[in-house]
mmCIF file of the N, C-alpha and C atoms, coordinates in Angstrom:
data_MODEL
# 
_entry.id   MODEL 
# 
loop_
_atom_site.group_PDB 
_atom_site.id 
_atom_site.type_symbol 
_atom_site.label_atom_id 
_atom_site.label_alt_id 
_atom_site.label_comp_id 
_atom_site.label_asym_id 
_atom_site.label_entity_id 
_atom_site.label_seq_id 
_atom_site.pdbx_PDB_ins_code 
_atom_site.Cartn_x 
_atom_site.Cartn_y 
_atom_site.Cartn_z 
_atom_site.occupancy 
_atom_site.B_iso_or_equiv 
_atom_site.pdbx_formal_charge 
_atom_site.auth_seq_id 
_atom_site.auth_comp_id 
_atom_site.auth_asym_id 
_atom_site.auth_atom_id 
_atom_site.pdbx_PDB_model_num 
ATOM 1   N N  . MET A 1 1  ? 7.558   95.077  -8.044  1.00 0.00 ? 1  MET A N  1 
ATOM 2   C CA . MET A 1 1  ? 8.581   94.968  -9.059  1.00 0.00 ? 1  MET A CA 1 
ATOM 3   C C  . MET A 1 1  ? 9.521   96.163  -8.955  1.00 0.00 ? 1  MET A C  1 
ATOM 4   N N  . GLU A 1 2  ? 10.810  95.938  -8.901  1.00 0.00 ? 2  GLU A N  1 
ATOM 5   C CA . GLU A 1 2  ? 11.782  97.016  -8.803  1.00 0.00 ? 2  GLU A CA 1 
ATOM 6   C C  . GLU A 1 2  ? 12.486  97.190  -10.142 1.00 0.00 ? 2  GLU A C  1 
ATOM 7   N N  . ILE A 1 3  ? 12.421  98.400  -10.684 1.00 0.00 ? 3  ILE A N  1 
ATOM 8   C CA . ILE A 1 3  ? 13.099  98.722  -11.937 1.00 0.00 ? 3  ILE A CA 1 
ATOM 9   C C  . ILE A 1 3  ? 13.383  100.221 -11.921 1.00 0.00 ? 3  ILE A C  1 
ATOM 10  N N  . PHE A 1 4  ? 14.494  100.619 -12.452 1.00 0.00 ? 4  PHE A N  1 
ATOM 11  C CA . PHE A 1 4  ? 14.868  102.025 -12.486 1.00 0.00 ? 4  PHE A CA 1 
ATOM 12  C C  . PHE A 1 4  ? 14.872  102.633 -11.081 1.00 0.00 ? 4  PHE A C  1 
ATOM 13  N N  . GLN A 1 5  ? 15.261  101.868 -10.074 1.00 0.00 ? 5  GLN A N  1 
ATOM 14  C CA . GLN A 1 5  ? 15.212  102.274 -8.675  1.00 0.00 ? 5  GLN A CA 1 
ATOM 15  C C  . GLN A 1 5  ? 13.800  102.727 -8.301  1.00 0.00 ? 5  GLN A C  1 
ATOM 16  N N  . SER A 1 6  ? 12.822  102.004 -8.830  1.00 0.00 ? 6  SER A N  1 
ATOM 17  C CA . SER A 1 6  ? 11.407  102.298 -8.624  1.00 0.00 ? 6  SER A CA 1 
ATOM 18  C C  . SER A 1 6  ? 10.674  101.018 -8.253  1.00 0.00 ? 6  SER A C  1 
ATOM 19  N N  . TYR A 1 7  ? 9.468   101.201 -7.749  1.00 0.00 ? 7  TYR A N  1 
ATOM 20  C CA . TYR A 1 7  ? 8.583   100.075 -7.470  1.00 0.00 ? 7  TYR A CA 1 
ATOM 21  C C  . TYR A 1 7  ? 7.301   100.292 -8.247  1.00 0.00 ? 7  TYR A C  1 
ATOM 22  N N  . GLY A 1 8  ? 6.654   99.199  -8.627  1.00 0.00 ? 8  GLY A N  1 
ATOM 23  C CA . GLY A 1 8  ? 5.453   99.274  -9.430  1.00 0.00 ? 8  GLY A CA 1 
ATOM 24  C C  . GLY A 1 8  ? 4.220   98.807  -8.690  1.00 0.00 ? 8  GLY A C  1 
ATOM 25  N N  . ILE A 1 9  ? 3.103   99.380  -9.087  1.00 0.00 ? 9  ILE A N  1 
ATOM 26  C CA . ILE A 1 9  ? 1.803   98.961  -8.573  1.00 0.00 ? 9  ILE A CA 1 
ATOM 27  C C  . ILE A 1 9  ? 0.892   98.794  -9.792  1.00 0.00 ? 9  ILE A C  1 
ATOM 28  N N  . ALA A 1 10 ? 0.100   97.748  -9.783  1.00 0.00 ? 10 ALA A N  1 
ATOM 29  C CA . ALA A 1 10 ? -0.779  97.481  -10.920 1.00 0.00 ? 10 ALA A CA 1 
ATOM 30  C C  . ALA A 1 10 ? -1.767  98.637  -11.110 1.00 0.00 ? 10 ALA A C  1 
ATOM 31  N N  . GLU A 1 11 ? -2.026  98.960  -12.357 1.00 0.00 ? 11 GLU A N  1 
ATOM 32  C CA . GLU A 1 11 ? -2.981  100.030 -12.690 1.00 0.00 ? 11 GLU A CA 1 
ATOM 33  C C  . GLU A 1 11 ? -4.326  99.786  -12.007 1.00 0.00 ? 11 GLU A C  1 
ATOM 34  N N  . SER A 1 12 ? -4.802  98.553  -12.021 1.00 0.00 ? 12 SER A N  1 
ATOM 35  C CA . SER A 1 12 ? -6.103  98.249  -11.411 1.00 0.00 ? 12 SER A CA 1 
ATOM 36  C C  . SER A 1 12 ? -6.084  98.473  -9.898  1.00 0.00 ? 12 SER A C  1 
ATOM 37  N N  . VAL A 1 13 ? -4.966  98.179  -9.252  1.00 0.00 ? 13 VAL A N  1 
ATOM 38  C CA . VAL A 1 13 ? -4.849  98.412  -7.802  1.00 0.00 ? 13 VAL A CA 1 
ATOM 39  C C  . VAL A 1 13 ? -4.841  99.909  -7.520  1.00 0.00 ? 13 VAL A C  1 
ATOM 40  N N  . LEU A 1 14 ? -4.080  100.667 -8.303  1.00 0.00 ? 14 LEU A N  1 
ATOM 41  C CA . LEU A 1 14 ? -4.035  102.120 -8.117  1.00 0.00 ? 14 LEU A CA 1 
ATOM 42  C C  . LEU A 1 14 ? -5.425  102.736 -8.323  1.00 0.00 ? 14 LEU A C  1 
ATOM 43  N N  . GLU A 1 15 ? -6.139  102.294 -9.326  1.00 0.00 ? 15 GLU A N  1 
ATOM 44  C CA . GLU A 1 15 ? -7.498  102.795 -9.559  1.00 0.00 ? 15 GLU A CA 1 
ATOM 45  C C  . GLU A 1 15 ? -8.408  102.474 -8.377  1.00 0.00 ? 15 GLU A C  1 
ATOM 46  N N  . PHE A 1 16 ? -8.289  101.272 -7.823  1.00 0.00 ? 16 PHE A N  1 
ATOM 47  C CA . PHE A 1 16 ? -9.077  100.888 -6.647  1.00 0.00 ? 16 PHE A CA 1 
ATOM 48  C C  . PHE A 1 16 ? -8.767  101.806 -5.460  1.00 0.00 ? 16 PHE A C  1 
ATOM 49  N N  . LEU A 1 17 ? -7.492  102.066 -5.212  1.00 0.00 ? 17 LEU A N  1 
ATOM 50  C CA . LEU A 1 17 ? -7.098  102.930 -4.097  1.00 0.00 ? 17 LEU A CA 1 
ATOM 51  C C  . LEU A 1 17 ? -7.641  104.346 -4.279  1.00 0.00 ? 17 LEU A C  1 
ATOM 52  N N  . GLU A 1 18 ? -7.556  104.865 -5.501  1.00 0.00 ? 18 GLU A N  1 
ATOM 53  C CA . GLU A 1 18 ? -8.067  106.207 -5.795  1.00 0.00 ? 18 GLU A CA 1 
ATOM 54  C C  . GLU A 1 18 ? -9.584  106.261 -5.631  1.00 0.00 ? 18 GLU A C  1 
ATOM 55  N N  . LYS A 1 19 ? -10.279 105.300 -6.193  1.00 0.00 ? 19 LYS A N  1 
ATOM 56  C CA . LYS A 1 19 ? -11.743 105.258 -6.153  1.00 0.00 ? 19 LYS A CA 1 
ATOM 57  C C  . LYS A 1 19 ? -12.255 105.192 -4.716  1.00 0.00 ? 19 LYS A C  1 
ATOM 58  N N  . ASN A 1 20 ? -11.544 104.452 -3.870  1.00 0.00 ? 20 ASN A N  1 
ATOM 59  C CA . ASN A 1 20 ? -11.965 104.277 -2.480  1.00 0.00 ? 20 ASN A CA 1 
ATOM 60  C C  . ASN A 1 20 ? -11.300 105.258 -1.518  1.00 0.00 ? 20 ASN A C  1 
ATOM 61  N N  . GLU A 1 21 ? -10.664 106.271 -2.084  1.00 0.00 ? 21 GLU A N  1 
ATOM 62  C CA . GLU A 1 21 ? -10.094 107.395 -1.342  1.00 0.00 ? 21 GLU A CA 1 
ATOM 63  C C  . GLU A 1 21 ? -9.085  106.987 -0.266  1.00 0.00 ? 21 GLU A C  1 
ATOM 64  N N  . PHE A 1 22 ? -8.238  106.017 -0.594  1.00 0.00 ? 22 PHE A N  1 
ATOM 65  C CA . PHE A 1 22 ? -7.134  105.683 0.293   1.00 0.00 ? 22 PHE A CA 1 
ATOM 66  C C  . PHE A 1 22 ? -6.131  106.831 0.260   1.00 0.00 ? 22 PHE A C  1 
ATOM 67  N N  . ASP A 1 23 ? -5.423  107.043 1.353   1.00 0.00 ? 23 ASP A N  1 
ATOM 68  C CA . ASP A 1 23 ? -4.455  108.134 1.436   1.00 0.00 ? 23 ASP A CA 1 
ATOM 69  C C  . ASP A 1 23 ? -3.036  107.702 1.102   1.00 0.00 ? 23 ASP A C  1 
ATOM 70  N N  . GLU A 1 24 ? -2.661  106.487 1.527   1.00 0.00 ? 24 GLU A N  1 
ATOM 71  C CA . GLU A 1 24 ? -1.266  106.082 1.426   1.00 0.00 ? 24 GLU A CA 1 
ATOM 72  C C  . GLU A 1 24 ? -1.126  104.665 0.880   1.00 0.00 ? 24 GLU A C  1 
ATOM 73  N N  . VAL A 1 25 ? 0.067   104.426 0.339   1.00 0.00 ? 25 VAL A N  1 
ATOM 74  C CA . VAL A 1 25 ? 0.489   103.091 -0.077  1.00 0.00 ? 25 VAL A CA 1 
ATOM 75  C C  . VAL A 1 25 ? 1.677   102.725 0.805   1.00 0.00 ? 25 VAL A C  1 
ATOM 76  N N  . HIS A 1 26 ? 1.635   101.554 1.434   1.00 0.00 ? 26 HIS A N  1 
ATOM 77  C CA . HIS A 1 26 ? 2.734   101.051 2.260   1.00 0.00 ? 26 HIS A CA 1 
ATOM 78  C C  . HIS A 1 26 ? 3.273   99.787  1.590   1.00 0.00 ? 26 HIS A C  1 
ATOM 79  N N  . LEU A 1 27 ? 4.530   99.816  1.199   1.00 0.00 ? 27 LEU A N  1 
ATOM 80  C CA . LEU A 1 27 ? 5.178   98.660  0.597   1.00 0.00 ? 27 LEU A CA 1 
ATOM 81  C C  . LEU A 1 27 ? 6.168   98.093  1.601   1.00 0.00 ? 27 LEU A C  1 
ATOM 82  N N  . LYS A 1 28 ? 5.920   96.894  2.064   1.00 0.00 ? 28 LYS A N  1 
ATOM 83  C CA . LYS A 1 28 ? 6.809   96.257  3.038   1.00 0.00 ? 28 LYS A CA 1 
ATOM 84  C C  . LYS A 1 28 ? 7.920   95.552  2.271   1.00 0.00 ? 28 LYS A C  1 
ATOM 85  N N  . ILE A 1 29 ? 9.146   95.967  2.532   1.00 0.00 ? 29 ILE A N  1 
ATOM 86  C CA . ILE A 1 29 ? 10.319  95.428  1.857   1.00 0.00 ? 29 ILE A CA 1 
ATOM 87  C C  . ILE A 1 29 ? 11.130  94.665  2.904   1.00 0.00 ? 29 ILE A C  1 
ATOM 88  N N  . GLY A 1 30 ? 11.091  93.372  2.866   1.00 0.00 ? 30 GLY A N  1 
ATOM 89  C CA . GLY A 1 30 ? 11.773  92.580  3.880   1.00 0.00 ? 30 GLY A CA 1 
ATOM 90  C C  . GLY A 1 30 ? 11.053  92.686  5.220   1.00 0.00 ? 30 GLY A C  1 
ATOM 91  N N  . GLU A 1 31 ? 11.758  92.325  6.292   1.00 0.00 ? 31 GLU A N  1 
ATOM 92  C CA . GLU A 1 31 ? 11.130  92.334  7.615   1.00 0.00 ? 31 GLU A CA 1 
ATOM 93  C C  . GLU A 1 31 ? 11.173  93.694  8.295   1.00 0.00 ? 31 GLU A C  1 
ATOM 94  N N  . ARG A 1 32 ? 12.133  94.545  7.908   1.00 0.00 ? 32 ARG A N  1 
ATOM 95  C CA . ARG A 1 32 ? 12.331  95.781  8.655   1.00 0.00 ? 32 ARG A CA 1 
ATOM 96  C C  . ARG A 1 32 ? 12.014  97.055  7.887   1.00 0.00 ? 32 ARG A C  1 
ATOM 97  N N  . GLU A 1 33 ? 11.966  97.017  6.589   1.00 0.00 ? 33 GLU A N  1 
ATOM 98  C CA . GLU A 1 33 ? 11.831  98.235  5.800   1.00 0.00 ? 33 GLU A CA 1 
ATOM 99  C C  . GLU A 1 33 ? 10.429  98.369  5.217   1.00 0.00 ? 33 GLU A C  1 
ATOM 100 N N  . THR A 1 34 ? 9.875   99.588  5.302   1.00 0.00 ? 34 THR A N  1 
ATOM 101 C CA . THR A 1 34 ? 8.592   99.912  4.688   1.00 0.00 ? 34 THR A CA 1 
ATOM 102 C C  . THR A 1 34 ? 8.747   101.215 3.915   1.00 0.00 ? 34 THR A C  1 
ATOM 103 N N  . LEU A 1 35 ? 8.251   101.237 2.688   1.00 0.00 ? 35 LEU A N  1 
ATOM 104 C CA . LEU A 1 35 ? 8.235   102.447 1.869   1.00 0.00 ? 35 LEU A CA 1 
ATOM 105 C C  . LEU A 1 35 ? 6.808   102.984 1.866   1.00 0.00 ? 35 LEU A C  1 
ATOM 106 N N  . ILE A 1 36 ? 6.663   104.266 2.202   1.00 0.00 ? 36 ILE A N  1 
ATOM 107 C CA . ILE A 1 36 ? 5.340   104.883 2.334   1.00 0.00 ? 36 ILE A CA 1 
ATOM 108 C C  . ILE A 1 36 ? 5.234   106.045 1.350   1.00 0.00 ? 36 ILE A C  1 
ATOM 109 N N  . SER A 1 37 ? 4.122   106.090 0.628   1.00 0.00 ? 37 SER A N  1 
ATOM 110 C CA . SER A 1 37 ? 3.881   107.176 -0.317  1.00 0.00 ? 37 SER A CA 1 
ATOM 111 C C  . SER A 1 37 ? 2.407   107.546 -0.301  1.00 0.00 ? 37 SER A C  1 
ATOM 112 N N  . LYS A 1 38 ? 2.112   108.732 -0.772  1.00 0.00 ? 38 LYS A N  1 
ATOM 113 C CA . LYS A 1 38 ? 0.727   109.150 -0.962  1.00 0.00 ? 38 LYS A CA 1 
ATOM 114 C C  . LYS A 1 38 ? 0.213   108.490 -2.240  1.00 0.00 ? 38 LYS A C  1 
ATOM 115 N N  . VAL A 1 39 ? -1.049  108.126 -2.248  1.00 0.00 ? 39 VAL A N  1 
ATOM 116 C CA . VAL A 1 39 ? -1.645  107.540 -3.451  1.00 0.00 ? 39 VAL A CA 1 
ATOM 117 C C  . VAL A 1 39 ? -1.504  108.513 -4.619  1.00 0.00 ? 39 VAL A C  1 
ATOM 118 N N  . SER A 1 40 ? -1.711  109.793 -4.374  1.00 0.00 ? 40 SER A N  1 
ATOM 119 C CA . SER A 1 40 ? -1.627  110.797 -5.436  1.00 0.00 ? 40 SER A CA 1 
ATOM 120 C C  . SER A 1 40 ? -0.223  110.901 -6.039  1.00 0.00 ? 40 SER A C  1 
ATOM 121 N N  . ASP A 1 41 ? 0.812   110.550 -5.270  1.00 0.00 ? 41 ASP A N  1 
ATOM 122 C CA . ASP A 1 41 ? 2.186   110.614 -5.781  1.00 0.00 ? 41 ASP A CA 1 
ATOM 123 C C  . ASP A 1 41 ? 2.404   109.687 -6.964  1.00 0.00 ? 41 ASP A C  1 
ATOM 124 N N  . TRP A 1 42 ? 1.676   108.575 -7.017  1.00 0.00 ? 42 TRP A N  1 
ATOM 125 C CA . TRP A 1 42 ? 1.875   107.611 -8.098  1.00 0.00 ? 42 TRP A CA 1 
ATOM 126 C C  . TRP A 1 42 ? 1.516   108.226 -9.445  1.00 0.00 ? 42 TRP A C  1 
ATOM 127 N N  . ARG A 1 43 ? 0.502   109.082 -9.488  1.00 0.00 ? 43 ARG A N  1 
ATOM 128 C CA . ARG A 1 43 ? 0.128   109.741 -10.751 1.00 0.00 ? 43 ARG A CA 1 
ATOM 129 C C  . ARG A 1 43 ? 0.958   110.999 -10.980 1.00 0.00 ? 43 ARG A C  1 
ATOM 130 N N  . GLN A 1 44 ? 1.238   111.734 -9.898  1.00 0.00 ? 44 GLN A N  1 
ATOM 131 C CA . GLN A 1 44 ? 1.931   113.020 -10.037 1.00 0.00 ? 44 GLN A CA 1 
ATOM 132 C C  . GLN A 1 44 ? 3.430   112.871 -10.268 1.00 0.00 ? 44 GLN A C  1 
ATOM 133 N N  . LYS A 1 45 ? 4.062   111.935 -9.578  1.00 0.00 ? 45 LYS A N  1 
ATOM 134 C CA . LYS A 1 45 ? 5.514   111.775 -9.663  1.00 0.00 ? 45 LYS A CA 1 
ATOM 135 C C  . LYS A 1 45 ? 5.932   110.491 -10.366 1.00 0.00 ? 45 LYS A C  1 
ATOM 136 N N  . GLY A 1 46 ? 4.984   109.567 -10.548 1.00 0.00 ? 46 GLY A N  1 
ATOM 137 C CA . GLY A 1 46 ? 5.288   108.272 -11.139 1.00 0.00 ? 46 GLY A CA 1 
ATOM 138 C C  . GLY A 1 46 ? 5.198   108.294 -12.654 1.00 0.00 ? 46 GLY A C  1 
ATOM 139 N N  . PHE A 1 47 ? 5.352   107.108 -13.238 1.00 0.00 ? 47 PHE A N  1 
ATOM 140 C CA . PHE A 1 47 ? 5.268   106.983 -14.690 1.00 0.00 ? 47 PHE A CA 1 
ATOM 141 C C  . PHE A 1 47 ? 4.695   105.614 -15.042 1.00 0.00 ? 47 PHE A C  1 
ATOM 142 N N  . PRO A 1 48 ? 3.948   105.541 -16.149 1.00 0.00 ? 48 PRO A N  1 
ATOM 143 C CA . PRO A 1 48 ? 3.367   104.260 -16.565 1.00 0.00 ? 48 PRO A CA 1 
ATOM 144 C C  . PRO A 1 48 ? 4.454   103.341 -17.125 1.00 0.00 ? 48 PRO A C  1 
ATOM 145 N N  . TYR A 1 49 ? 4.229   102.045 -16.967 1.00 0.00 ? 49 TYR A N  1 
ATOM 146 C CA . TYR A 1 49 ? 5.190   101.050 -17.449 1.00 0.00 ? 49 TYR A CA 1 
ATOM 147 C C  . TYR A 1 49 ? 4.412   99.848  -17.977 1.00 0.00 ? 49 TYR A C  1 
ATOM 148 N N  . LYS A 1 50 ? 4.800   99.402  -19.156 1.00 0.00 ? 50 LYS A N  1 
ATOM 149 C CA . LYS A 1 50 ? 4.146   98.236  -19.762 1.00 0.00 ? 50 LYS A CA 1 
ATOM 150 C C  . LYS A 1 50 ? 5.188   97.150  -19.984 1.00 0.00 ? 50 LYS A C  1 
ATOM 151 N N  . HIS A 1 51 ? 4.813   95.939  -19.634 1.00 0.00 ? 51 HIS A N  1 
ATOM 152 C CA . HIS A 1 51 ? 5.676   94.774  -19.819 1.00 0.00 ? 51 HIS A CA 1 
ATOM 153 C C  . HIS A 1 51 ? 4.766   93.616  -20.200 1.00 0.00 ? 51 HIS A C  1 
ATOM 154 N N  . ALA A 1 52 ? 5.178   92.832  -21.149 1.00 0.00 ? 52 ALA A N  1 
ATOM 155 C CA . ALA A 1 52 ? 4.324   91.749  -21.668 1.00 0.00 ? 52 ALA A CA 1 
ATOM 156 C C  . ALA A 1 52 ? 3.923   90.738  -20.592 1.00 0.00 ? 52 ALA A C  1 
ATOM 157 N N  . ASP A 1 53 ? 4.756   90.558  -19.572 1.00 0.00 ? 53 ASP A N  1 
ATOM 158 C CA . ASP A 1 53 ? 4.478   89.545  -18.547 1.00 0.00 ? 53 ASP A CA 1 
ATOM 159 C C  . ASP A 1 53 ? 3.636   90.053  -17.380 1.00 0.00 ? 53 ASP A C  1 
ATOM 160 N N  . PHE A 1 54 ? 3.334   91.340  -17.341 1.00 0.00 ? 54 PHE A N  1 
ATOM 161 C CA . PHE A 1 54 ? 2.594   91.923  -16.219 1.00 0.00 ? 54 PHE A CA 1 
ATOM 162 C C  . PHE A 1 54 ? 1.441   92.771  -16.732 1.00 0.00 ? 54 PHE A C  1 
ATOM 163 N N  . GLU A 1 55 ? 0.468   92.997  -15.859 1.00 0.00 ? 55 GLU A N  1 
ATOM 164 C CA . GLU A 1 55 ? -0.570  93.965  -16.222 1.00 0.00 ? 55 GLU A CA 1 
ATOM 165 C C  . GLU A 1 55 ? 0.065   95.356  -16.172 1.00 0.00 ? 55 GLU A C  1 
ATOM 166 N N  . ASN A 1 56 ? -0.549  96.340  -16.793 1.00 0.00 ? 56 ASN A N  1 
ATOM 167 C CA . ASN A 1 56 ? 0.011   97.696  -16.809 1.00 0.00 ? 56 ASN A CA 1 
ATOM 168 C C  . ASN A 1 56 ? 0.290   98.173  -15.393 1.00 0.00 ? 56 ASN A C  1 
ATOM 169 N N  . GLN A 1 57 ? 1.426   98.817  -15.238 1.00 0.00 ? 57 GLN A N  1 
ATOM 170 C CA . GLN A 1 57 ? 1.892   99.266  -13.924 1.00 0.00 ? 57 GLN A CA 1 
ATOM 171 C C  . GLN A 1 57 ? 2.057   100.782 -13.900 1.00 0.00 ? 57 GLN A C  1 
ATOM 172 N N  . TRP A 1 58 ? 2.056   101.322 -12.689 1.00 0.00 ? 58 TRP A N  1 
ATOM 173 C CA . TRP A 1 58 ? 2.538   102.671 -12.443 1.00 0.00 ? 58 TRP A CA 1 
ATOM 174 C C  . TRP A 1 58 ? 3.749   102.527 -11.562 1.00 0.00 ? 58 TRP A C  1 
ATOM 175 N N  . MET A 1 59 ? 4.832   103.187 -11.940 1.00 0.00 ? 59 MET A N  1 
ATOM 176 C CA . MET A 1 59 ? 6.095   103.100 -11.223 1.00 0.00 ? 59 MET A CA 1 
ATOM 177 C C  . MET A 1 59 ? 6.313   104.388 -10.432 1.00 0.00 ? 59 MET A C  1 
ATOM 178 N N  . LEU A 1 60 ? 6.881   104.244 -9.243  1.00 0.00 ? 60 LEU A N  1 
ATOM 179 C CA . LEU A 1 60 ? 7.243   105.403 -8.426  1.00 0.00 ? 60 LEU A CA 1 
ATOM 180 C C  . LEU A 1 60 ? 8.660   105.180 -7.926  1.00 0.00 ? 60 LEU A C  1 
ATOM 181 N N  . ARG A 1 61 ? 9.498   106.183 -8.092  1.00 0.00 ? 61 ARG A N  1 
ATOM 182 C CA . ARG A 1 61 ? 10.889  106.068 -7.666  1.00 0.00 ? 61 ARG A CA 1 
ATOM 183 C C  . ARG A 1 61 ? 10.982  105.976 -6.150  1.00 0.00 ? 61 ARG A C  1 
ATOM 184 N N  . GLU A 1 62 ? 11.908  105.163 -5.702  1.00 0.00 ? 62 GLU A N  1 
ATOM 185 C CA . GLU A 1 62 ? 12.120  104.982 -4.265  1.00 0.00 ? 62 GLU A CA 1 
ATOM 186 C C  . GLU A 1 62 ? 12.427  106.318 -3.587  1.00 0.00 ? 62 GLU A C  1 
ATOM 187 N N  . LYS A 1 63 ? 13.129  107.206 -4.272  1.00 0.00 ? 63 LYS A N  1 
ATOM 188 C CA . LYS A 1 63 ? 13.474  108.508 -3.682  1.00 0.00 ? 63 LYS A CA 1 
ATOM 189 C C  . LYS A 1 63 ? 12.234  109.380 -3.432  1.00 0.00 ? 63 LYS A C  1 
ATOM 190 N N  . ASP A 1 64 ? 11.108  109.052 -4.057  1.00 0.00 ? 64 ASP A N  1 
ATOM 191 C CA . ASP A 1 64 ? 9.862   109.797 -3.861  1.00 0.00 ? 64 ASP A CA 1 
ATOM 192 C C  . ASP A 1 64 ? 8.977   109.194 -2.775  1.00 0.00 ? 64 ASP A C  1 
ATOM 193 N N  . MET A 1 65 ? 9.516   108.209 -2.052  1.00 0.00 ? 65 MET A N  1 
ATOM 194 C CA . MET A 1 65 ? 8.775   107.565 -0.961  1.00 0.00 ? 65 MET A CA 1 
ATOM 195 C C  . MET A 1 65 ? 9.517   107.806 0.353   1.00 0.00 ? 65 MET A C  1 
ATOM 196 N N  . ASN A 1 66 ? 8.782   107.756 1.441   1.00 0.00 ? 66 ASN A N  1 
ATOM 197 C CA . ASN A 1 66 ? 9.396   107.827 2.765   1.00 0.00 ? 66 ASN A CA 1 
ATOM 198 C C  . ASN A 1 66 ? 9.784   106.424 3.187   1.00 0.00 ? 66 ASN A C  1 
ATOM 199 N N  . LYS A 1 67 ? 11.013  106.283 3.664   1.00 0.00 ? 67 LYS A N  1 
ATOM 200 C CA . LYS A 1 67 ? 11.520  104.983 4.077   1.00 0.00 ? 67 LYS A CA 1 
ATOM 201 C C  . LYS A 1 67 ? 11.517  104.913 5.601   1.00 0.00 ? 67 LYS A C  1 
ATOM 202 N N  . LYS A 1 68 ? 10.881  103.878 6.130   1.00 0.00 ? 68 LYS A N  1 
ATOM 203 C CA . LYS A 1 68 ? 10.823  103.653 7.582   1.00 0.00 ? 68 LYS A CA 1 
ATOM 204 C C  . LYS A 1 68 ? 11.453  102.305 7.892   1.00 0.00 ? 68 LYS A C  1 
ATOM 205 N N  . PHE A 1 69 ? 12.220  102.252 8.977   1.00 0.00 ? 69 PHE A N  1 
ATOM 206 C CA . PHE A 1 69 ? 12.849  101.017 9.414   1.00 0.00 ? 69 PHE A CA 1 
ATOM 207 C C  . PHE A 1 69 ? 12.341  100.620 10.775  1.00 0.00 ? 69 PHE A C  1 
ATOM 208 N N  . LEU A 1 70 ? 12.037  99.365  10.932  1.00 0.00 ? 70 LEU A N  1 
ATOM 209 C CA . LEU A 1 70 ? 11.642  98.797  12.218  1.00 0.00 ? 70 LEU A CA 1 
ATOM 210 C C  . LEU A 1 70 ? 12.931  98.464  12.972  1.00 0.00 ? 70 LEU A C  1 
ATOM 211 N N  . PRO A 1 71 ? 13.049  98.868  14.240  1.00 0.00 ? 71 PRO A N  1 
ATOM 212 C CA . PRO A 1 71 ? 14.254  98.518  14.986  1.00 0.00 ? 71 PRO A CA 1 
ATOM 213 C C  . PRO A 1 71 ? 14.323  97.006  15.206  1.00 0.00 ? 71 PRO A C  1 
ATOM 214 N N  . LEU A 1 72 ? 15.531  96.492  15.307  1.00 0.00 ? 72 LEU A N  1 
ATOM 215 C CA . LEU A 1 72 ? 15.708  95.052  15.529  1.00 0.00 ? 72 LEU A CA 1 
ATOM 216 C C  . LEU A 1 72 ? 14.968  94.588  16.774  1.00 0.00 ? 72 LEU A C  1 
ATOM 217 N N  . SER A 1 73 ? 14.889  95.440  17.782  1.00 0.00 ? 73 SER A N  1 
ATOM 218 C CA . SER A 1 73 ? 14.207  95.056  19.029  1.00 0.00 ? 73 SER A CA 1 
ATOM 219 C C  . SER A 1 73 ? 12.718  94.817  18.828  1.00 0.00 ? 73 SER A C  1 
ATOM 220 N N  . ALA A 1 74 ? 12.143  95.311  17.733  1.00 0.00 ? 74 ALA A N  1 
ATOM 221 C CA . ALA A 1 74 ? 10.710  95.146  17.469  1.00 0.00 ? 74 ALA A CA 1 
ATOM 222 C C  . ALA A 1 74 ? 10.397  93.848  16.727  1.00 0.00 ? 74 ALA A C  1 
ATOM 223 N N  . LEU A 1 75 ? 11.428  93.164  16.242  1.00 0.00 ? 75 LEU A N  1 
ATOM 224 C CA . LEU A 1 75 ? 11.206  91.928  15.491  1.00 0.00 ? 75 LEU A CA 1 
ATOM 225 C C  . LEU A 1 75 ? 11.025  90.756  16.455  1.00 0.00 ? 75 LEU A C  1 
ATOM 226 N N  . ASN A 1 76 ? 10.205  89.811  16.044  1.00 0.00 ? 76 ASN A N  1 
ATOM 227 C CA . ASN A 1 76 ? 10.018  88.582  16.810  1.00 0.00 ? 76 ASN A CA 1 
ATOM 228 C C  . ASN A 1 76 ? 11.054  87.568  16.321  1.00 0.00 ? 76 ASN A C  1 
ATOM 229 N N  . LEU A 1 77 ? 12.224  87.599  16.914  1.00 0.00 ? 77 LEU A N  1 
ATOM 230 C CA . LEU A 1 77 ? 13.312  86.702  16.483  1.00 0.00 ? 77 LEU A CA 1 
ATOM 231 C C  . LEU A 1 77 ? 13.328  85.436  17.289  1.00 0.00 ? 77 LEU A C  1 
# 
């Protein structure tokens, strides 16, 4: 979910990643773009968000993630 130039991850998913000592979150945006962040960044730099239609989320601003692009030559076109 994108809001406030941020992306959200469900609280339960973030807890699972923390409990199982994952290091990074990779969000694939379209075919070429991936946003990469440390799991710890979601608590340290992110903020909680509640919406009636979704389970509780943690939001992290896109500017706090590393953006990687796949070159067009790497796509199976």
